[in-house]
C-alpha angles and dihedrals in degrees: 000000000000089000088063098038118005092192093067119095130180109199121215116229122185096204091182087076092056089043087069091061120105087240112016090191086074093066115137087231090082096055130106089259093061128014098346132242118349098210129058124344114353109241098160140050129034092312095052115145095358113169121221129187089264098043138281121350106273128182133194103178119193097013105102102356140054138209124259114270123212087255091054091052092048092049093048092048090059089068123087104194132057089230088063093062104034135067138302097014103042123100109242096250091057101037121120089204106058101110092309128138088259089070090053094049091043093054094064092094101036 
């Protein structure tokens, strides 16, 4: 990707580390220094005031989703095909979309 546009970066986040916190919603990741606010419209950080097809970027971390645990990651890594970890074909224990943060990120454009 950097060969096409060297200004684009895709950060890596091991959410299983934050999953170990007493309250994962308190992760530094959702601060103005990183991804911006984790609740309500996002007025700070690099994603401040982003527009989506359904309105401004809004987050509600920790309400109806959860972070990946080390066990989730291990289970997913036992699968070989994308269809084994995504809806509607994945078994629940391997699905990326069963209340996980991926569902939350994926719903931005719904």
